[in-house]
C-alpha positions as CSV (number, residue, x, y, z in Angstrom):
1,M,64.8,59.5,48.4
2,R,66.0,56.7,46.5
3,R,66.5,53.3,49.2
4,F,68.3,50.7,48.8
5,I,70.1,47.7,51.4
6,F,74.1,47.6,51.9
7,L,76.0,44.8,53.4
8,S,79.1,45.1,55.2
9,I,79.5,41.6,57.2
10,I,82.2,42.1,59.8
11,L,81.5,39.1,62.1
12,L,81.1,35.3,61.4
13,L,81.6,31.3,62.7
14,A,83.8,29.7,61.9
15,G,82.8,26.9,59.3
16,I,80.2,29.5,57.5
17,A,80.8,31.1,54.5
18,L,80.1,35.2,54.9
19,S,81.2,38.5,53.5
20,D,82.9,41.5,54.7
21,G,81.4,43.9,53.1
22,G,79.3,44.8,50.2
23,I,76.3,47.0,48.9
24,I,72.9,44.7,47.5
25,P,70.7,47.7,45.9
26,I,66.7,47.1,45.9
27,E,64.6,48.2,42.9
28,P,61.6,49.7,44.0
29,P,58.5,49.2,42.6
30,Y,58.4,52.8,41.2
31,W,62.2,52.7,40.5
32,S,62.3,53.3,36.6
33,L,65.1,54.6,35.4
34,P,68.8,52.5,35.8
35,V,69.5,51.0,39.5
36,P,73.0,52.6,40.7
37,P,75.8,50.5,40.8
38,K,76.7,49.1,44.4
39,L,78.8,50.8,46.8
40,S,82.5,50.1,46.7
41,I,85.1,49.9,50.1
42,G,87.7,52.5,50.1
43,E,89.2,50.6,52.7
44,H,89.0,47.9,54.9
45,I,91.6,48.1,58.3
46,V,91.0,45.0,60.5
47,D,93.4,44.7,63.7
48,V,92.8,41.5,65.6
49,E,94.3,40.4,69.1
50,I,94.2,36.9,69.9
51,D,95.2,35.7,73.4
52,G,95.2,31.7,73.7
53,E,91.7,30.7,72.8
54,L,89.8,34.3,72.9
55,A,90.2,36.9,69.8
56,Y,89.6,40.7,70.2
57,T,88.8,42.2,66.5
58,T,88.7,45.7,65.6
59,V,87.3,47.2,62.1
60,D,87.9,49.9,60.5
61,E,85.6,50.6,56.9
62,V,85.2,53.2,54.5
63,F,82.3,52.6,52.5
64,I,82.0,55.4,49.1
65,N,79.0,56.4,47.2
66,D,79.8,56.9,43.9
67,N,76.3,57.7,42.2
68,D,74.5,61.0,41.7
69,V,71.7,60.2,44.5
70,V,71.4,59.6,48.5
71,L,71.1,56.4,49.8
72,E,69.9,54.8,53.1
73,G,70.0,50.8,53.9
74,D,70.7,48.3,56.4
75,Y,74.2,47.7,57.8
76,I,74.5,43.8,58.2
77,F,77.0,41.1,59.7
78,P,76.3,38.2,61.1
79,L,77.3,37.1,64.2
80,P,79.4,34.5,65.5
81,E,77.6,32.2,68.5
82,D,78.5,34.2,72.1
83,A,80.0,36.8,70.2
84,A,79.9,40.4,72.1
85,V,80.1,43.4,70.4
86,S,81.9,46.3,72.5
87,E,81.7,49.4,70.1
88,F,80.0,50.1,67.0
89,Y,80.2,53.5,66.1
90,M,78.6,55.0,62.2
91,Y,77.3,58.9,62.6
92,V,74.9,60.3,60.6
93,D,74.7,64.0,60.6
94,G,76.4,63.9,64.0
95,K,73.9,61.4,65.4
96,K,75.1,58.0,66.5
97,I,73.2,55.0,64.6
98,S,72.0,52.6,66.8
99,A,71.9,48.7,66.0
100,E,69.8,45.7,66.8
101,I,70.9,41.7,67.4
102,M,68.3,39.6,65.3
103,D,68.2,35.8,66.6
104,A,69.0,32.9,63.6
105,D,64.9,32.9,63.2
106,E,64.3,36.8,62.7
107,A,67.4,36.5,60.1
108,E,66.1,33.9,57.8
109,R,62.7,36.5,57.9
110,L,65.3,39.2,56.8
111,Y,66.9,36.3,54.7
112,Q,63.1,36.0,52.4
113,E,62.2,39.5,52.6
114,Y,65.4,40.6,50.9
115,I,65.3,37.5,48.1
116,R,61.1,38.1,47.7
117,K,62.6,41.6,47.0
118,K,64.8,40.3,44.1
119,I,68.3,41.1,46.4
120,D,70.8,39.2,45.1
121,P,70.9,35.7,46.7
122,A,74.8,36.1,47.5
123,L,72.9,36.8,50.9
124,L,72.6,32.9,51.4
125,S,76.7,32.6,51.9
126,F,75.4,33.6,55.8
127,Y,72.7,31.7,56.1
128,G,71.8,30.0,59.7
129,R,73.0,32.7,61.9
130,G,71.7,35.8,63.9
131,L,72.3,39.0,62.4
132,F,73.4,42.1,63.8
133,R,71.6,45.5,62.1
134,A,72.1,49.0,62.4
135,R,69.3,51.2,60.2
136,V,71.3,53.9,58.0
137,S,69.9,56.8,56.1
138,D,71.7,60.1,54.7
139,I,74.5,58.6,52.6
140,P,75.3,61.6,51.0
141,A,75.9,61.4,47.1
142,H,79.4,60.5,46.1
143,G,80.1,61.0,49.7
144,K,81.8,58.6,52.2
145,K,80.8,56.7,55.2
146,R,83.2,55.2,58.0
147,V,81.9,52.3,60.3
148,Q,84.0,51.3,63.1
149,L,83.4,48.1,65.0
150,K,85.0,45.9,67.8
151,Y,84.0,42.3,69.0
152,S,85.1,39.9,71.2
153,E,84.9,35.9,70.5
154,I,86.2,32.9,71.9
155,V,87.9,30.7,69.4
156,K,86.5,27.7,68.1
157,K,88.0,24.4,68.7
158,E,88.4,21.6,65.8
159,G,90.3,18.6,67.4
160,S,93.7,20.3,68.6
161,L,93.4,23.0,66.4
162,N,92.3,26.5,67.6
163,C,90.4,28.3,64.3
164,Y,89.9,31.6,64.0
165,V,87.8,33.1,60.5
166,Y,87.7,36.4,59.2
167,P,85.0,37.3,56.6
168,L,86.6,38.1,53.4
169,N,84.4,36.8,50.5
170,I,83.0,40.2,48.9
171,D,83.1,39.2,45.3
172,D,79.4,39.5,45.3
173,F,79.0,42.4,46.9
174,T,81.0,45.2,45.2
175,E,81.3,46.1,41.8
176,K,84.7,47.7,42.8
177,P,88.1,45.9,44.1
178,I,88.7,47.2,48.1
179,K,91.6,49.7,47.5
180,N,93.5,49.2,50.4
181,L,92.4,45.8,52.5
182,D,95.1,45.3,55.8
183,I,94.3,42.4,58.5
184,K,97.0,41.9,61.5
185,I,96.7,39.2,63.4
186,N,98.9,39.3,66.7
187,L,98.6,36.0,68.2
188,K,99.7,35.1,71.8
189,A,99.5,33.0,74.4
190,D,101.1,31.5,77.8
191,R,102.4,27.6,75.9
192,D,104.2,27.5,72.5
193,I,102.2,27.9,69.4
194,V,103.2,25.5,66.4
195,N,101.2,24.9,63.1
196,V,100.2,28.6,62.2
197,F,98.7,28.0,59.0
198,S,95.9,29.4,56.5
199,P,94.4,27.0,53.7
200,S,92.5,29.9,51.9
201,H,95.0,32.8,51.8
202,K,98.7,33.1,51.5
203,I,99.8,35.0,54.9
204,T,102.9,36.6,55.9
205,V,103.5,34.8,59.5
206,N,106.2,36.1,61.2
207,M,107.5,34.4,64.5
208,K,108.3,37.4,67.1
209,S,109.0,33.7,69.3
210,T,107.8,30.5,70.0
211,R,104.9,32.0,72.0
212,E,103.7,34.7,69.8
213,Y,103.5,35.4,65.7
214,E,102.0,38.3,63.6
215,V,100.0,37.4,61.0
216,V,99.6,40.1,58.0
217,L,97.4,40.2,55.1
218,K,97.9,43.1,52.7
219,Q,96.3,43.9,49.4
220,E,95.4,46.4,47.5
221,D,92.4,47.1,44.5
222,V,91.3,43.6,45.3
223,K,88.0,41.7,45.1
224,P,88.0,38.8,47.8
225,D,86.0,35.9,47.2
226,K,87.0,33.8,50.4
227,D,87.4,33.9,54.0
228,L,90.5,33.8,56.0
229,Y,91.0,31.0,57.9
230,L,93.3,30.7,60.4
231,Y,94.4,27.8,62.5
232,Y,97.2,27.6,65.2
233,E,98.0,24.8,67.9
234,L,98.9,25.3,71.1
235,T,101.6,22.9,72.9
236,E,103.5,22.2,75.4
237,E,106.3,20.4,73.4
238,G,106.9,18.2,70.9
239,Y,105.6,17.9,67.2
240,G,102.5,19.4,67.6
241,L,100.6,17.2,65.4
242,S,97.1,18.1,64.3
243,L,94.1,16.4,62.3
244,V,91.3,18.3,60.0
245,T,89.2,15.9,58.0
246,H,86.3,16.3,55.2
247,K,83.9,13.6,54.8
248,E,80.6,13.7,52.5
249,P,78.2,10.9,53.0
250,Q,78.9,7.8,50.7
251,E,81.9,9.3,49.5
252,D,85.8,8.4,50.9
253,G,86.9,11.9,53.2
254,F,90.0,14.0,52.7
255,F,92.5,15.0,55.5
256,L,94.8,18.2,56.2
257,L,97.7,16.9,58.5
258,L,99.4,20.0,60.3
259,M,103.0,19.0,61.8
260,T,105.9,21.5,63.3
261,P,108.6,20.3,65.1
262,S,109.0,21.9,68.3
263,V,112.0,24.9,68.2
264,G,112.9,24.0,71.8
265,K,112.5,20.1,71.9
266,E,115.2,18.2,73.2
267,G,118.1,16.3,71.0
268,L,117.3,18.6,67.8
269,D,121.3,19.2,67.8
270,Q,122.2,17.4,65.3
271,A,125.3,17.5,63.5
272,R,125.1,18.0,59.8
273,E,127.8,18.0,57.0
274,I,126.9,20.9,54.3
275,V,128.9,21.6,50.9
276,F,128.4,25.2,50.0
277,V,128.7,25.3,46.1
278,V,128.8,28.9,44.3
279,D,128.4,29.7,40.4
280,K,131.1,32.4,40.0
281,S,130.5,32.4,36.1
282,G,131.1,36.1,34.4
283,S,127.2,36.3,34.7
284,M,127.6,36.3,37.8
285,R,129.8,39.7,37.8
286,G,128.6,42.6,39.9
287,E,125.8,42.7,42.5
288,K,124.9,39.3,41.9
289,I,128.3,37.8,43.1
290,E,128.7,40.3,45.6
291,Q,125.4,39.5,47.5
292,V,126.3,35.7,46.9
293,K,129.3,36.6,48.8
294,K,127.2,38.0,51.8
295,A,124.9,35.5,51.9
296,L,127.7,32.8,51.9
297,S,129.7,34.7,55.0
298,Y,126.5,34.8,56.9
299,C,126.2,30.8,56.2
300,V,129.7,30.0,57.8
301,E,129.3,32.5,60.4
302,H,126.0,30.6,62.0
303,L,127.6,27.0,61.2
304,N,127.6,25.0,64.6
305,L,130.7,24.0,65.9
306,I,129.4,20.0,65.6
307,D,128.9,20.9,62.0
308,R,131.6,20.0,58.8
309,F,131.4,22.2,55.9
310,N,133.3,23.0,52.8
311,V,132.9,25.7,49.9
312,I,133.4,24.9,46.4
313,S,133.1,27.6,43.9
314,F,132.6,26.9,39.9
315,S,133.3,28.5,36.5
316,S,134.7,26.8,33.8
317,E,136.6,24.7,36.3
318,V,135.8,23.7,39.8
319,A,137.7,25.3,42.6
320,M,137.1,23.9,46.6
321,L,138.6,25.8,49.9
322,F,139.3,22.2,51.7
323,D,140.3,18.9,50.6
324,E,137.2,17.6,52.1
325,P,134.4,18.9,54.6
326,V,136.0,20.2,57.7
327,S,135.0,21.4,61.7
328,A,133.6,24.6,61.8
329,N,135.8,25.6,64.3
330,E,136.8,29.3,64.4
331,D,139.9,29.0,62.8
332,N,138.3,27.2,59.6
333,K,135.8,29.7,59.5
334,A,137.9,32.1,59.2
335,K,139.8,30.5,56.3
336,A,136.4,30.0,54.4
337,L,135.5,33.8,55.2
338,E,138.5,35.3,53.5
339,Y,138.2,32.5,50.7
340,I,134.4,33.9,49.9
341,D,136.1,37.6,50.0
342,S,138.2,36.2,47.3
343,I,135.9,35.1,44.9
344,E,135.3,36.6,41.3
345,A,133.1,35.9,38.7
346,R,134.9,35.2,35.1
347,G,134.6,31.8,32.7
348,G,131.9,30.0,31.5
349,T,129.2,27.5,33.5
350,N,130.6,23.9,34.2
351,I,126.9,22.5,36.3
352,N,128.2,18.2,36.0
353,E,131.8,18.7,36.7
354,A,130.9,21.1,39.9
355,L,127.8,18.9,41.3
356,I,130.0,15.6,40.5
357,K,132.6,17.1,42.7
358,S,130.3,18.6,45.4
359,L,128.4,14.7,45.8
360,E,132.2,12.8,46.2
361,Q,132.8,15.3,49.3
362,F,130.2,13.7,51.5
363,D,131.3,10.4,54.4
364,S,128.6,7.8,53.5
365,N,129.2,6.4,57.3
366,S,129.0,9.7,58.6
367,N,125.5,9.9,60.5
368,A,125.2,13.9,60.1
369,V,122.7,15.4,57.8
370,R,124.2,16.1,54.4
371,M,123.0,19.4,52.7
372,L,124.4,20.6,49.3
373,I,123.6,24.1,49.1
374,F,124.1,24.8,45.0
375,L,123.5,28.4,43.4
376,T,123.6,29.4,39.9
377,D,122.8,32.1,37.5
378,G,123.0,30.1,34.1
379,K,122.9,27.0,32.2
380,P,125.6,24.3,31.7
381,T,128.1,25.7,28.9
382,I,131.6,24.3,29.4
383,G,131.7,20.4,29.7
384,T,129.2,17.6,30.4
385,V,125.8,20.1,28.9
386,D,123.6,16.7,28.1
387,E,120.2,16.7,30.6
388,A,119.8,13.3,30.9
389,T,123.6,12.8,31.5
390,I,124.3,15.5,34.0
391,L,121.1,14.0,35.5
392,D,122.4,9.8,35.6
393,N,125.8,11.5,36.8
394,I,124.5,13.2,40.1
395,A,122.4,9.8,40.8
396,K,125.3,7.8,40.1
397,A,127.1,10.0,42.7
398,N,124.6,11.0,45.7
399,E,125.0,9.6,49.2
400,S,121.4,10.1,50.8
401,V,122.4,14.5,50.3
402,I,119.3,16.7,50.4
403,G,120.3,19.2,47.2
404,Y,118.9,22.6,47.8
405,I,119.1,24.7,44.4
406,F,119.2,28.0,44.1
407,G,118.2,29.6,40.6
408,V,118.8,33.3,40.5
409,G,117.1,35.3,37.3
410,Y,116.0,34.1,34.2
411,D,118.7,33.1,32.0
412,L,118.7,29.6,33.3
413,N,117.1,26.4,33.0
414,A,114.5,26.2,35.4
415,F,114.0,22.5,33.5
416,L,117.3,21.1,34.7
417,L,117.6,22.6,38.1
418,D,114.1,21.1,38.9
419,R,115.4,17.9,38.3
420,I,118.3,18.1,40.0
421,S,116.4,18.6,43.2
422,E,114.1,16.1,42.7
423,T,117.1,13.6,42.2
424,L,118.5,15.5,45.2
425,H,115.3,14.4,47.2
426,G,115.4,18.3,47.8
427,M,113.8,21.9,46.5
428,T,114.4,24.8,44.0
429,E,113.8,28.2,45.3
430,Y,114.2,30.8,42.4
431,I,115.1,34.5,42.7
432,A,114.2,37.2,40.4
433,P,116.4,40.0,39.1
434,Y,115.0,42.2,41.2
435,E,115.3,40.3,44.6
436,N,118.0,40.3,46.9
437,I,120.0,37.3,46.9
438,D,121.3,37.2,50.3
439,D,118.0,38.3,52.0
440,A,116.3,34.9,50.4
441,V,119.3,32.2,51.0
442,V,119.4,33.5,54.6
443,R,116.1,33.1,55.3
444,F,116.0,29.7,53.8
445,Y,119.3,28.9,56.0
446,D,117.9,29.8,59.0
447,A,114.8,27.7,58.4
448,I,117.6,24.5,58.1
449,S,120.0,25.5,60.9
450,K,118.1,22.6,63.3
451,P,117.6,19.2,61.5
452,A,114.6,17.5,64.0
453,L,114.6,13.9,61.9
454,V,116.1,12.7,58.7
455,D,114.4,10.9,56.1
456,A,110.7,11.5,57.9
457,R,107.8,9.1,57.0
458,L,104.2,8.8,58.0
459,D,102.5,5.8,58.8
460,F,98.3,6.2,59.3
461,G,98.1,2.8,61.1
462,E,94.7,1.4,60.3
463,I,93.3,4.1,58.5
464,E,94.1,3.4,54.5
465,V,95.8,6.7,53.2
466,Y,95.9,7.2,49.4
467,D,96.6,10.1,46.9
468,V,99.2,11.6,49.5
469,Q,100.9,14.8,49.0
470,P,103.6,15.0,49.4
471,A,104.1,11.7,48.6
472,K,107.7,11.7,50.5
473,L,108.5,13.9,53.8
474,G,112.5,14.4,53.2
475,S,114.1,15.5,56.3
476,I,112.1,17.6,58.9
477,F,113.8,21.1,60.7
478,A,112.6,22.4,64.1
479,G,110.3,25.3,63.4
480,Q,109.4,24.1,60.1
481,Q,105.2,23.8,59.2
482,I,104.8,20.1,57.5
483,V,101.5,19.9,55.6
484,V,100.3,16.6,54.7
485,M,97.3,16.1,52.7
486,G,95.2,13.3,50.6
487,R,92.3,10.6,50.8
488,Y,91.2,8.2,53.1
489,K,88.8,5.4,54.2
490,G,86.9,4.4,56.9
491,E,86.9,6.4,59.9
492,G,87.8,6.5,63.9
493,I,90.8,6.8,66.2
494,T,94.2,5.2,64.7
495,S,98.0,5.8,65.7
496,I,99.9,8.0,63.4
497,Y,103.5,6.9,63.5
498,L,105.9,9.7,62.6
499,T,109.5,7.8,61.8
500,G,112.9,8.7,61.0
501,L,117.0,9.1,62.1
502,I,118.0,11.2,64.7
503,E,121.7,11.1,64.4
504,G,121.5,7.7,62.5
505,V,119.4,5.8,65.0
506,E,115.9,5.2,63.6
507,S,113.0,6.9,65.8
508,T,109.6,6.9,65.8
509,Y,107.0,9.1,67.9
510,T,103.3,8.4,68.0
511,F,100.1,10.3,67.6
512,T,96.6,9.6,68.2
513,A,94.6,11.1,65.8
514,D,90.5,11.0,64.9
515,F,89.0,10.6,61.6
516,K,86.3,11.5,62.1
517,K,82.7,12.4,60.3
518,S,83.3,16.8,60.2
519,K,83.3,19.2,57.5
520,H,85.5,21.7,56.3
521,P,84.5,21.8,52.4
522,Y,88.4,23.7,51.8
523,I,90.5,20.8,51.9
524,P,89.2,18.9,48.8
525,V,89.9,22.0,46.9
526,L,93.4,22.2,48.3
527,W,94.2,18.7,48.3
528,A,93.2,18.5,44.0
529,T,95.0,21.9,44.0
530,R,98.6,19.7,45.5
531,Q,97.6,16.9,43.6
532,V,97.3,18.5,40.2
533,A,100.5,20.2,40.4
534,Y,101.8,17.0,41.2
535,Y,100.4,15.5,37.8
536,L,101.9,18.5,36.4
537,D,105.3,18.3,37.2
538,E,105.3,14.6,36.4
539,I,104.0,15.3,32.9
540,R,106.4,18.8,32.8
541,L,109.7,16.4,34.0
542,H,109.0,13.2,32.6
543,G,106.6,13.9,29.4
544,E,103.4,13.9,28.8
545,N,100.6,10.6,29.9
546,E,97.4,10.1,28.8
547,E,96.2,8.7,32.6
548,L,98.1,11.8,34.2
549,V,96.1,14.5,31.9
550,E,92.9,12.5,31.9
551,E,93.1,12.9,36.3
552,I,94.2,16.3,35.6
553,K,91.1,17.1,33.7
554,Y,89.0,15.2,36.2
555,L,90.2,17.2,39.7
556,A,90.3,20.3,37.5
557,Q,86.6,20.4,36.5
558,R,85.5,19.0,39.6
559,Y,86.8,21.3,41.9
560,G,87.2,24.5,39.8
561,I,91.2,24.5,39.1
562,V,92.4,26.1,36.2
563,T,94.9,24.8,34.6
564,P,96.9,24.4,31.5
565,Y,94.5,21.3,30.2
566,T,91.5,22.9,31.2
567,S,90.3,26.1,28.6
568,M,89.1,23.5,26.5
569,F,86.8,21.8,28.8
570,I,85.4,24.9,30.2
571,S,84.7,26.0,26.4
572,E,82.8,23.0,26.0
573,I,81.0,23.6,29.5
574,T,80.0,27.5,29.3
575,G,80.2,27.5,25.3
576,T,83.2,30.3,25.3
577,E,85.9,30.2,23.2
578,P,88.7,28.7,24.3
579,R,90.8,31.7,23.9
580,T,88.2,34.0,26.0
581,I,89.0,32.5,29.5
582,I,90.8,35.0,31.9
583,Y,93.7,34.0,33.9
584,R,95.5,36.2,36.9
585,P,98.6,35.1,38.2
586,L,99.4,35.7,41.9
587,G,102.3,37.4,41.1
588,A,103.2,39.9,38.2
589,E,106.2,37.9,36.9
590,E,103.8,34.8,36.1
591,A,101.6,36.8,33.4
592,R,102.9,35.1,30.5
593,A,103.1,31.6,32.1
594,M,100.0,29.2,32.3
595,D,97.6,30.6,30.1
596,S,100.2,29.8,27.5
597,I,102.2,26.8,28.9
598,G,103.3,25.0,26.2
599,F,100.6,21.9,27.3
600,S,98.2,20.4,25.2
601,G,94.3,21.3,25.5
602,G,93.9,24.4,23.5
603,A,96.0,26.6,24.5
604,P,98.9,28.0,22.5
605,T,102.4,26.0,22.1
606,F,105.5,27.6,22.9
607,S,109.6,26.1,22.1
608,E,110.5,22.9,24.2
609,K,113.8,25.1,25.3
610,A,111.0,28.5,25.7
611,M,110.0,26.5,28.3
612,R,112.8,25.0,30.1
613,E,115.1,27.9,29.9
614,S,114.3,32.1,30.0
615,E,111.4,33.7,32.4
616,L,109.1,31.2,30.9
617,G,110.3,28.2,32.2
618,V,111.1,29.9,35.7
619,S,107.6,31.8,35.7
620,I,106.1,27.5,35.2
621,A,108.3,26.0,37.9
622,E,107.2,28.9,40.3
623,D,103.5,28.8,39.4
624,I,103.4,25.0,40.1
625,A,105.3,25.4,43.6
626,K,102.6,27.3,44.3
627,M,100.1,25.1,43.4
628,K,102.1,22.6,45.6
629,K,101.3,24.6,48.6
630,G,97.8,25.1,47.8
631,Y,97.4,28.4,45.9
632,S,95.4,28.4,43.3
633,G,96.9,31.1,41.6
634,Y,94.3,31.3,38.6
635,E,91.1,32.2,38.2
636,T,88.5,32.8,35.6
637,K,85.1,34.4,35.3
638,V,83.2,31.9,34.2
639,V,83.9,29.9,37.1
640,K,82.7,30.0,40.8
641,K,83.3,28.3,43.9
642,V,80.9,27.6,46.9
643,E,82.0,25.5,49.3
644,D,83.4,22.7,47.8
645,V,81.6,22.4,44.5
646,A,82.5,24.4,41.3
647,F,80.3,26.5,39.4
648,Y,80.3,26.8,35.4
649,L,78.5,29.7,33.6
650,K,77.0,28.3,30.9
651,D,73.6,30.6,28.8
652,K,73.8,32.4,31.9
653,V,73.3,29.3,34.7
654,W,75.8,28.3,37.2
655,V,76.0,24.6,36.6
656,D,77.2,22.6,39.2
657,S,80.3,20.7,38.1
658,R,78.6,17.2,39.5
659,Y,75.9,17.7,37.3
660,K,75.6,14.8,34.7
661,E,73.0,14.4,31.7
662,G,70.3,12.0,32.4
663,M,69.8,13.2,36.1
664,E,66.4,13.8,37.4
665,K,65.4,17.4,37.6
666,K,63.1,19.8,39.1
667,K,62.2,22.8,38.2
668,V,62.3,25.6,41.3
669,E,61.2,29.5,41.2
670,Y,63.3,31.5,42.2
671,G,62.0,33.2,45.5
672,S,59.1,30.6,45.8
673,D,57.7,28.8,48.4
674,A,59.8,25.5,47.0
675,Y,62.7,27.6,47.3
676,F,62.3,28.8,50.1
677,G,62.0,24.9,51.5
678,L,65.2,24.1,49.8
679,M,67.2,26.7,51.3
680,G,65.5,25.4,54.8
681,R,66.4,22.1,54.3
682,D,70.3,22.4,55.0
683,E,72.9,25.0,55.6
684,K,75.2,23.9,52.7
685,L,72.2,23.9,50.5
686,A,71.4,27.0,51.2
687,R,75.0,28.4,50.7
688,L,75.2,26.4,47.5
689,L,72.0,28.6,46.8
690,S,73.8,31.4,46.7
691,V,75.5,31.2,43.7
692,G,72.9,32.8,41.4
693,R,69.2,33.4,40.3
694,N,69.7,30.8,37.5
695,A,71.6,27.9,38.5
696,I,71.5,23.8,38.4
697,I,72.3,22.5,41.8
698,V,72.9,19.1,42.6
699,W,71.6,17.8,45.9
700,E,70.9,14.2,47.0
701,G,71.2,12.6,43.3
702,V,68.5,15.4,42.3
703,A,69.4,18.0,40.0
704,Y,67.4,21.1,41.3
705,E,67.2,24.1,38.0
706,I,66.4,27.3,39.7
707,V,65.0,29.5,37.4
708,E,64.3,33.5,38.1
709,K,60.7,34.4,37.0
710,S,60.4,36.4,33.8
C-alpha cells in the first residue's frame, strides 16, 4: 500500500495561524512513479454555538481521494489550550478510528519527523501547540472519507474583546478548491453584544436581537488562505469601545478601534430633517421607478414624529412635494405617499438644479440631524453639466448636510457621485442592475434610523496617533459599527475622548484604553489596505500626486497588496512580465476593474470618460470602497502573506518583502539541525519558515537563505 500523510486542521488557538484541511503526501524511498496529487475536500460544514464566552464547534468534513491508489495516513489538527473534544467520528470498514492527544513537545517531534521526510513546510504554520492525531488506513481509490468532530473551548479574551478563531488557511494543503464551505456561528449572551467584527473575512452578520447574532461565511469552489477571526464584545450599555494593537520592537505600533453605540442607549431619539431626492428621468422607466417608489414609501412610513421631511423629484425640471420640510405627522406622511405613487419617469437629468434646491431646504438654525438621500441612475444631461461647477455649487449651498447617494445601474458618472458624497461628508452606494433597489435603500435607511452623535471626532489623549482611517467619523448611528485604524507612537494607558453633538449640544464620552505591546499581525495589513484605498481615492478624485504614488508602492510592496501601481514592481522582484499578474476580484462584476483601472505603473489605460462613467467607473468606485473596509479583493500567484510579512516568488524562491541587498545573509539547509534551531527560536519565525523550502527570511536584521538539498 502506498503511504501518505494527510492533514485536516480542525481546531486552533487564537493568534496561531492554522489550517482547516489538506493533504500532505510523503514520497517513500522506494517510490519511483510520480507522487499522486493531494486529496481534495468535497465539503466543509461548520456549526458554532457561542454562549457568552463558551464556544461549541461542530465540524463535518468530506475528503475525496481522486487517485488510482489506496491511501493511508494521519488525520491531524492542533489543539487549543483547554479545549475538550467531545466527539470524533471517522470509520474505516465499519470500525471507529481511535485518536491520541499529543502535547507541545510531542507535536514538535512530529513536525521535525514530517519535515525530515520532505513534507511541505506549511506544517509549521501551526507550530507551537499540541496536536490531536488519528491513524487512518484504507482510504479507497476514488472514494470518500467523512470526518465529524465536536469540541468546546473558552473563547480567548483580548482586552474587552472576545476573539473566536476558526482555522481556514488551507491553500497550501490542497490542490483543488473546497466545493462547499459553509460556516454558521450563532452568537448569544446574557448581555448586549456589540462590535461583531471579522478582520479576516467578509462575513454576513444578522442581528436577531441586541443579545443574539448570526454570523455566516458561505463560499463555493474556494481555496481559503487565512483563518477566520471573529471579534465581539459583551457590554451593559453605552458605546462599547474596544482597542486591539500590534507592535514590533523599535517600530511604531498599529491599532484597531471598534465602537458600536448601543441600540437601547438613552438619549438617542434625536430629530432628523430628511430630504428625499429621486431621479424620475426617462431612463428610470419601468421596474426601476416602481422599486424606487416602494423604497421611498417605506422610508416615509418609518419617519418618527419628531422628524421633518420633504420629497423632491427631478428630471429635466425639479418638483417638490412641500415648499419646505414639514413635520412627519400622519397627514403629511399620507400626502407624501400619494405624491410618491403619482411619480412617472420621463425627461432628462438635471442633477445640478435638483441638488441645489434640495440643499436650500434645510434650516441652518435647527439642531436636527440634516440628511439628504439622493437616488439617480444617470449623469447630468440638462442644465449645468460641468462637474467642477456642480461640485462648487454644492459646496456653497451645503449647511452641514450629510449626503447619502445611491447610484443605480452602470450608465452613470461614478466619479461625480463620489465627489458629491465627499463634498456632503456622506457616502455612495451602487446598486447593480440585477439588485433590488428597494432592498438596498430600505437596508440603508434602517441603519440610519437612530442618530447617536453628530459631527463625531476622537481624541487619543496622551498617545500620539497618525495616518488614521477614516480621517473623519461624521455622524454615528445607534447599532452602527465604527472601525478606526491607524499608527501610534509610545505605549501605555490613556483616555480616549469621543466628542459630538446631541440635539445641538456638544457631549463628550471618555474611555480608558491600553496601548500595550501585543501581537495581532493582521492589523498592519488591514491598516495598509485602508491607507492604500484612501490614497487611490485621492488620486482618482483629485489627480495623480507623485508622493501618494510612491507611498502606495511602498505599502503595497511591504504588505503584499495588489494595486494598479504594483504590477511593475512585482515584475521587477519576481522576474515575470507585468502582464502576467493575475488579479482575482471579490465579486463577478469587478472582473474588469483593477487590472485595467487606467492608472500608471504598467497597466493598460482607458479613456478618462470610461473611468468616470459606465460599468468600469462604477467598478473602480466599488473596489476602492471595499478596500476602505479592509477587504483586499485582489490576489496574485506570486505573492504570499505569512503573519504580517509579504513574500514574493522570484526564481522559485520566496523572498521576504523586508529583504534588502547588502543585508547579512546566512545559508541554512532545509530540514537540517540549523533549520530546526531556527524553528525553535521563536514561534513567529517558525511560522515564517512555513512559506516554503526555498526562501529568504529576514529575522532580527539577518537574512536567512533557506535552501533545499539538491
